[in-house]
N, C-alpha and C positions, 0 to 999 in steps of 0.2 A: 130120663132126666136130661140126656144129652141133646134132644132135638126140639124141645118146645121153644116157643117164640122168645120168651124172656132169656132163656139160656143162651141162645144164639146172640141175642142183643148184649148179654153180659160179655161174651167173648169179644165182640166188636168194641165195647167200652174198654175192656182190658187192653186191647190192641192200641187204642188211642192213648191210654195212660202210659203204656210202655214206650210208645213213640215220643210222647211229651217228655219223658224222663231220659231215655237213652239217646234220642236224636236232638231234642230241643233244649235239654239241660234243666228242665224243671225239677224241683225237689219232689221225691216220690211221696212223702207223707202229705204234701199239699195237693199234688195231682190226684191222689187217691181220695183224700177228704173231699175235694171239690166234686168229684164224680159221685161219691156216696151221698153228699148233700143234695146234689141235683136229682138223684134218682131214689129219693126217700120212699116214693110210692111203691117201689118194688117190694115183694115179700121178703121178710127177714132172711129166709133161706137163700134167695137169689143174691141179696146184698152180701151175705157171708161168702157165697161162692165167688162173687166178683172180687171182694176184698182179698180172699185167699189166692185167687188166680194172679192178681196184680202183685201182691206182696211176695208170694211164693216164687213166682218167675224171677222177680228181681233178686230175691235173696239167693237163689240157686243158679244164678246166671253163669258163673264160671264153670260149674259142673255141666250145665246145659250146653254151653258152647264147646266144651271139651268133647261131649258126646256127639254133637252135630258135626264137628270137624272130623270124626272118625267115619261118619256115614254119608257125608255130602261131598260131591266132586268139587263144589265151590266152597271155599273156606268162609267162615262166618263173617270175618271182617271185609270180605269182597261182596257180600250179598246186599241186595237193595234193602233199606231199612224196614220197609213194610213186611217183606218176605222173612227177613231175619226175625222180626218180632212175632210173626205168625208161627214160625217154626219153634221159637222159644216157648211160646204158650203151649203148643202141641206136645213138646217133650215134657214140660212140667206136668200136663194132664196125664200123659202116659205113665209117668213114674210115680207121681205123688197123689193122684186123685182117684182112689179105688172105685168110687161110685160112677165114674165116667167110663163106659166101655171103650176099648182101644179103637174100635171101628168108628165110633162117634167122634172121638178126638181127631182122627185122621180126616174123616169126611167133613167135619165142620171147619177144619183148617183150610181144606181145599175150597170150600164155599166162600170162605172169607177172602182168600186170594182172588177168586173170581170177582167177588163184590167190589174189591178195591182195584179192579182193572188189570189184574195179572193173570188173565185167562191162559196166556201162553206158558205160565209157570205152574199151573195146577198139577201137571204130571210130575214135575220136580218135587213139589211140596208133598204130594201123595207118596212118591217113591221113597223119599228120605224118612218120612214118619213111619211108614209101614215097615221099612227095613229096621229102624230102631225098635219098633214094637216087637218084632220077632226076636230081637237079640238083647232085649233089656237085661235079662238075668246074667248075661255073660260079657258085659262091657269091661275090658281090661282097665285097671286103675294103675297109677304110678306105684312103684314098690314102696311100701310103708317103711321098711327097714333101711333100704338103700337111700331113698329120697324122702325123708319124713316131712320136710316142709312142702315139697311139691305134692305129696299125698294129701296133707292137710288142706293145702290151697284148693285142690280140685274137690276133695270130699266135702269140704265145708264152704266152698265158694268164697274164699278169702284171698285177696291179692298177696302174693308171696312177700313183697317188700314189707307189709304190715307184720307178717309172722316173723320176719328177720328182725324187726324193731323190738318185738316182744321176747325174742329168743334169749336175749342176754339176761332177762329178769324172771322168765318163767319156764318151767319144764314143758316138754311135749304134752304130758298128761294134763297139766294145768291149762295149757292153751286149748287143748281139745275140749276141756270142761267149759270154758267160756265160749268157744266156737259153737258148741252144741247149744248152749244157752241162747245165743243169738238167733238160732234157727228154730227155737221153741216159742210158740205163741205166749205172750205175756198177759197176765190178767191186768185189769185196770186198777191201779192203786189210788185210793182217795184219802183225803185228809178231812176229818169231820170238823165242821165249824162250831165250836163250843158256844158261840154267842147265839146260835140259832137252835141247837139241838144237843142231844147227848149221843154217845156211841151206841148205847143200848136202844134208844128210841129210833135212831136211824136204821139200825139192823132190822128192827121189827118192821119199820115202814117199807124197807126195800124188799125184804123176804116175802112180805105179804103180797107184793106185786110180781112175784115169780123170779126175782133177781137172786142169783146165788152169791152168798157172802163167804169169804174166807178170812180167818184171822191173819194178821201180819206179824204179830209179836211186838208191835209198836203201839203205844197208847194213841187213841183217837185216829187210828189208821186201819183201813180195811181193803181187801181185794174184792172187786166186783167181777162177776162172770155171768154169762147167759143173759145179756141185755141186747137191745137192738142198737140204739144210739142214745147218747147222753141227754139230748134235748127232749127225749121222750120221757125222761124221768122227772116227775114233779119236784122231788127233793133237790135235784141239781138246779133246776130253774129257780127254785126258792132260795138258793145259796146255802143249803145245809151242808154242802161239801164242795171241795175243789179237787181236781185231778193233779196228783203229784207222785212221782216215783218214790219208793221208800228210801232209796239211796239219797235222793235229794232232800227228803225230810230230815235226814241226819244233820243237815246244815243248821236248821233252826234248833234242833234238840241239842247239838253241841254248843251253839252260841247261847242258848237259854236266856234270851233277853229279859231283864228285870222289868216289872211293871213300871210304866212311866218313862221308859227309855226312849231316846231318839235313835232310830235305826235308819241307816242309809244303804239301800240296795242299788249298786251303781250300774249293773247290767241285768235288769230285773225281768224282762219279758220271758215267758208269758205271765209271770207274776206269782208262781207257786211259792217261792221262798218268802216273798214279801207278805203274802196272805198268811202264811204259816207263822211268821214272826208277829204279825198283828194279832193273830188268834192266841199265840202263846202269852201275849201281854194282856189278854182278856179285854181288848178294846181300849186300853190305856195307852199313854205315850203317843208316838207318831212314827210311822214308817214312810219314808220317802222313796218311792220306786221310780228309778230313772232308766231311760234307755235312749238309744241313738236316733231312732227314726219315728215319725208320727205314727206309722203303722204299728210299730212295736209298742208304743205308749198306748195306742188305742186298744191293743190286745190286753194289756194290763188293766186298763180302765174298765173294759168289758167284764173282767173277772171281779174287780172291786165292786162294780155296780150290782152284779148279781149277788155277791156275798154280803153286801151292805155293811161293810166294816167301817166304823166311824174314825178309826185311827190310821188311815192310810191315804196317801195322795200320790199323784204322778207328776213327773217333770221330764220334758225332753232335754237331754244333755249328752255331750260327748264325754265319756269317762276319762279320756286322755287329757282333757283340758281342766286345769285347776280352777275350782270355784272358791275364791278367796274367802267368801262370806261363811264358808262351812269349815274352815281350818279349825281343828280341835273341838268340833261341836258334837260329833257322833259318839254315842256309847258303843255302838256296834256298826261296823261297815261290813256288808256282805259283798264280796267280790267274786261272783260266779262268772268267770270270764269266758269270752269267745275262745273256743278250743277246737281240736281236730275231731272231737265227737266219737272217738274210738270205743267209748263205753256204751254208746247207745245204738250200735249197729243193728241190733235186733228190732229197733223201731224205725230206723232210717237207713235202710239197706243201701241206698245209692251213695251214701257217704264214702263207702269203701271203694267205689269205682271212680268217684270224682276227686277224692283227696290225693294229693301228690306229696312225696317225701319232703320236698322243699317247703311246702306249706306249713308243715309241723314246726319247722325252725322259725318261720316268719311269725307264726302264732305265738310261739314261746317268747319272742322279742316283744310282740304287742302286749302280752300279759305282763311282762316286766315293766313296760312303759306305764300301763294302767296302774299296776301295784305301786309304783313309785309315786304316782300322783295321788291316789286315793288314801294311802296310808296317812296322809297329812290331815285327813278329816277325823281320825280317831283321837278321842280325848285321852289325857293321861289316865291310866287305869282301865281303858276301854279295850275292845276286842276287834281284831280284823280277822274275818273268816274268809279264807281263800279256797275256792273250789272250782273244779272242772268236771265235765262228763267224759273224760278221756282216760285211756290207759297208756301213758307215755311219760317216762321219767323226765324227759326234757321239759315238758310242760307242767310237771307236778313236783316231785321231790327236788329236782335240780333248781327249779324256780324258787322254791321255798328256801333252799340253802343259800341261793344268791341273795334273796330278800334279807335274810337274817344277817348276812355279811354287810350288806349295804345300809341296813337300818338296825343298828345294835340296840336301840331303845326298845325293840320288840324281842320277846322270847317265845319260843315254840312251846305251846302247852301240849299239843298232840297233833299227829297227822296219820292219815290212813288212806291206802289205796283199796277201795272197795271193788271187788271183782264181780262180774256178772254172775248171777245164779239162776239156773234154769227155773222158769216159771215164778220167779220171785223178784229179782231186782236188776237194774242196769249197773254198768261199771261207773265208778265215781271216785273223785279224789277230794279229800278235805284236809285243810291245815288250819288249826286254831292258833292265832298269834295274839299274845297279850302285850299291850303297851305299858311299859313301867310307869309308875307314878312320877318318878323324878329321874333326871339324867344321872347316870353313874358318875361318881367323882373321878376327876382326871388325875 
């Protein structure tokens, strides 16, 4: 398997993805999706290999660099970007891809270095990888008892400052649980469109074409496995379902908009929560899905057009700026706000490398600014649903406490920090806030 033409091509494609993400600052999920879209003609097995090689190398990069630094005379941060990425791919293959013979992983890395104009470094690449290959089973790790955070950081490739952020709220065992979840491939969670089909009918249609289905424990939601790509599934193209993590589905289920409601989703892209709300209202009422840029609005519109829901529309708008025409008009405002994304590191591995501690505080301030604006759209007796896809008290519970202090006309009905679960769900935070019918007497 290691030496056929497509396989070598896949390694080169993986190298380009890694360079785009680590050197050029592209988002990993976009870079990987673009390559998979471009090379759809490759057999499913090759596409799976390519996807795993890209995602796996990025997910395990801290561990990989830790290993490379033990066996290379040149430290990782001093290497040329192309060589650094070739070695990272090689180490990932050596340790995590049993079907690839060690000799093939080393040989193909050398070939790739030559092909990219580093003929003079092929001996270096070969020497480092073969040395690692011989010693894989005995690489010393940080002491788990003496330095638990350093151990977790290396073993699960998580920057130590993020672990320090979580340490005050979670035990080492809890942290290890969701670190493990981030490194486990997630099934695709889908939400059934009840205006087009039923859960039973969709299950039958998908299983008949060889797609594996698992129950989620949530009504009208399923896990999909063993498919090539979504656009190859007729039911997806016909709008019978949309993709949405089951943690995110809780937003609609918590809010439970009544038929005929006016729902405003202020930061809606790619549109999962808006679609779900429109479906929960059985095509009645209206959902207005807003976002900041034309690209994000186009993404929502694409999903709406595919699902053909009659009760949803899009608008480009900045959630920080007050739209006076909407004051007091919404039965439900969904505020799923820009956040640090620490709950979705299993899907977007590069977040953990790009994110800085200072950014978390800046994001918490931005969330407060938006919340202060959008709460004005909730009508008396209506609901504000605040959510993020992160695990960070400053952006979650602390912001909710601040909001209730600033806006006493709201009361907290419930809040929950959902933690990542292996093979099941992302990390997510929800707070359901009810606006009282009248102002309290003074």
